C-alpha positions, -999 to +999 in steps of 0.1 A: +290+733+160+327+732+168+325+766+186+297+753+207+317+722+216+347+743+226+325+765+248+310+735+265+345+721+272+357+754+285+328+757+308+334+722+320+370+730+327+362+763+345+336+745+367+362+718+375+388+745+385+362+762+406+353+730+425+390+721+430+398+756+443+368+754+467+373+719+481+410+711+479+431+744+481+467+740+491+460+742+529+436+714+526+461+693+507+486+698+535+459+688+561+451+656+541+487+645+546+477+627+578+443+615+566+444+578+558+417+582+532+434+610+513+401+628+504+366+632+517+334+614+505+317+647+498+346+659+476+343+628+454+305+629+453+305+665+441+330+657+414+309+628+403+279+651+401+299+674+379+307+645+355+342+633+366+331+596+367+308+593+337+327+605+307+339+571+295+306+553+302+281+547+275+247+565+275+229+531+280+245+530+315+239+567+323+272+581+311+280+604+282+308+627+269+307+665+264+325+663+230+331+637+205+349+614+229+348+612+267+386+605+269+394+639+255+370+655+280+384+635+309+419+645+300+409+680+307+399+670+342+431+651+346+451+681+335+435+702+362+440+675+388+477+678+380+477+716+380+461+716+415+478+684+428+442+673+435+434+640+453+412+612+440+415+580+419+403+597+387+420+574+362+412+540+378+376+547+386+369+558+350+389+530+334+370+504+355+337+520+348+344+521+310+354+485+309+323+473+328+301+495+305+318+481+273+315+445+286+278+447+282+252+426+301+235+434+333+258+417+359+277+449+368+250+475+365+248+482+402+285+487+404+284+511+374+256+531+389+274+534+423+306+546+406+288+572+385+270+587+415+302+588+435+288+566+462+313+538+454+349+537+443+364+510+421+401+504+414+422+484+390+444+456+403+471+452+376+506+455+390+523+426+408+553+426+431+577+414+404+606+439+399+623+442+365+593+428+347+571+445+322+539+459+335+518+434+314+538+404+326+512+388+350+512+356+370+481+362+392+461+330+391+424+329+382+409+294+378+375+279+374+359+254+397+324+245+386+303+276+385+329+296+405+361+315+399+389+313+424+416+340+427+450+337+443+479+361+443+491+396+453+486+429+436+506+461+443+505+490+442+467+494+440+454+530+441+428+538+468+427+501+477+418+508+513+386+526+504+376+508+472+343+490+471+352+471+439+384+457+426+388+449+389+414+421+390+435+412+359+451+377+359+457+346+340+435+316+336+438+284+315+420+302+288+442+333+288+440+368+303+409+371+324+393+399+345+370+396+375+351+423+395+356+416+432+335+433+459+356+446+488+338+425+514+346+392+497+362+366+521+398+360+515+406+395+504+429+416+525+443+452+521+475+466+536+486+503+532+518+513+514+538+545+518+538+570+490+556+603+483+523+620+474+505+639+502+470+627+491+473+596+468+470+563+487+481+529+475+478+494+490+489+458+487+459+437+480+461+400+487+437+374+474+438+341+493+415+315+477+389+342+470+358+325+455+331+343+435+303+333+411+310+332+374+288+363+370+317+384+383+338+377+352+341+408+331+338+398+294+343+361+299+373+338+306+404+344+284+389+375+268+408+403+286+437+408+262+420+436+243+403+450+275+437+453+292+453+470+261+425+496+261+427+500+299+464+506+298+462+531+269+435+551+287+453+550+320+486+563+304+467+591+286+451+603+318+482+600+339+502+619+312+476+647+310+477+650+348+515+651+348+516+679+322+493+698+346+519+694+373+547+706+349+526+737+340+519+746+376+556+743+386+567+762+355+542+791+360+552+793+397+589+795+389+585+821+361+566+843+385+592+838+412+620+847+388+604+880+379+596+889+416+629+878+431+657+904+428+695+896+430+721+924+428+694+949+419+680+928+390+652+903+387+664+867+384+646+864+351+669+890+335+700+868+338+711+851+306+717+817+322+682+816+335+668+827+302+683+797+285+670+774+312+635+788+309+637+784+271+646+747+276+618+742+301+593+759+279+603+737+249+598+705+271+565+718+284+550+726+250+562+693+236+546+675+266+513+693+259+515+683+223+524+646+227+499+641+256+471+656+234+481+636+204+481+603+224+447+611+239+432+619+205+447+587+190+434+564+217+400+581+216+397+575+178+414+541+181+440+551+155+466+527+143+494+548+157+479+549+192+503+524+208+533+544+195+519+577+207+510+564+241+544+550+247+561+582+234+540+604+257+547+584+288+585+582+280+589+619+270+568+633+298+583+610+324+618+620+314+616+657+307+589+665+332+613+654+359+641+676+344+617+706+343+605+703+379+640+697+392+651+729+374+622+747+390+633+735+424+669+747+417+658+781+404+638+787+436+670+782+456+668+770+493+631+778+496+624+753+468+634+723+490+613+733+520+580+717+530+565+752+535+568+760+498+541+746+474+565+734+448+571+700+463+534+692+458+540+690+421+574+673+424+557+646+445+529+641+420+552+639+391+575+615+408+546+592+416+530+594+382+562+586+363+562+552+380+526+543+373+517+522+342+553+517+332+583+539+336+599+560+309+625+534+302+599+506+300+579+526+274+610+532+254+615+495+253+579+490+242+585+515+214+615+494+203+593+463+204+566+481+184+592+490+157+605+454+156+573+434+161+544+458+156+516+432+157+528+414+188+539+445+207+507+465+201 
């Protein structure tokens, strides 16, 4: 049984790699730099057909995992996204789809179906333009007026906001944390593009000005989003961490190959003692990043008691040492490593962006300290 599961996951990974190599090779990533969308509709639909959007959704809504838990399967895809610097809102689409599926009821079935088929994209509106605040410190206003909910506030950055068909908005109501699913054509909603260091990832500022929606757009009811948001954050961090490890692996492999192929004073660069020590450090950071990312994903998938600790540890460690690793890779490449023509910057850009999403390394270290001091409140 276990061997069959491993074969299925290997086949899924191999198929994902084949599709990414076919649709988004490096020359296509460079072309997409000037594309306001960042990726094509056909690319996302074919990924959805492969299963990229359905792994966290229950079977009742047309989803299903390959192994024991879809998050572990999805982390495999995220890793390959990082290794190929691939475009697409993988984490947010899956996190939104999972939340809608787990909320139950029939109000959001059409949205789930559209996401699973790849016909529609959904994104999560969590962050707010409040510097030096924790990521879960929210002031976005959601209030009830009769049988309607009214939304006011600004969310930024929002991934793929310009092409999203649905926005899962997290804010505060009189009853507590609340979430609402907002269709993109709703009056009062506006989207403005943001600049990003990544060639293919697109982010936006989304403004909600007295946006009115029926109560049926609530996801899980008023004041019931505390646990939803906790799960969404944990899943998002796991997927971003897995993707970031993929970028680290690609940069490291590229640099090792370069060091053996490049000669200096009649010897390959890899033969010099100084570089051997640097490669040893990088290999240690890389293997530790693989381990902590996998451990965090397994813990969240099984809802283990230590999941909050592992999630914060993964984001903090990978954010910190992944940056060290890729910067070392740039330095070892010499002058060519800082040119646009070399592929290394694709992974540096992806890592730089990912380390800022869902809490920085320093923020997650602070959360770890909070967990140690006030475990029940911080979790």
